[in-house]
N, C-alpha and C positions, 0 to 999 in steps of 0.2 A: 432535492432529486433522486433518487437513486435510480443508477444509470444499470447495476449490475448487481443482483444476488446470487449466491449458490451456497448454501445451510454457514459456509466456513469464512467466506470473502465479500464483503459489502463494498460495492463502490458508489459515492456519491460524488455530486457536483456540486459545490457550499458556496453559498455565496458569503464576501470579504466581509459582514455580518457578523453572521455564521463560525466563519475561520476564526476573526477575531474572537468573539466569545467561547471558544473552544481554546483562547488563548497560544493556537497552534504555533505564532510568529514566535513563538520565547523558546517552544522544543525544542532539543537538540535535531543537528543538520548530517545524515550521515548518506554518505560519498558510496557510490560503487559503478566500475567502468564494466562494459559489456563485456559478459561473462554465462556462465551457467551453474547453478549448486543449488545442493539439496539443502530442505531447510526445516525446522520442525522449531512448533511456535507453545514453549514451556506457560506463557500467557498470552492476554490478548494485546495486538500491537493497535494503533492506530497514527497514518502516519495520512502527508499530504505530499503529493511530485509534483518538486520545483523543478521539475525538467527531466527527462526523462520517457524512454517507452521499456516493458517489460510486459514478459507472458509467464504468467504463475498458474505454472499445470497443476490441478490437484486430482484429487478422487475423482469429483462430480465432470469433469473438464478446466479446459482455461478459461479461464481471464484475464484479459489484456487490461493494460494500468496504463495509463500517460500520464504527461504533465497535465495540471488540474484537477486530478484527483485523490477525495480524498476518502481514505481507506484501512476497513476496521478486517485483520484479519484476526478467528479465535483462535481461541484458546483452541489446542489439542490437533490444532492444522499441522500435517506433515502436505510437503506438497517441490517443486523444483521449478525456482529461481532461472528465467532463459532471458539477460537482461540484453536490450536492441537495440538500444541506445544508453548511454550513458546515465545515471539517478543520480539526483540531490533532492532525498527528501525531512520534509519534517519530518519527525517520529516521537510516541511517546506509549510506552509499555502503560499495564493498569494490569 
């Protein structure tokens, strides 16, 4: 089920079977403390938030992401991350 869609950021809620079929739990883990930083995606990223909360500012508006969200960041996105609570996520670049 898609929760939030912006042309460059897609936030979904996937069930455990869907996560396992994508092999999410074998992906590397990235962690980041509360902070703000600029980011550019030169390739698509998919990630699953194990912990934390962020607001990602895009040209189309702000996308709120939290624990349990599966997110796709499209190639070419330029954004600002506002990490509100320390993040721990599985990620994969495609």
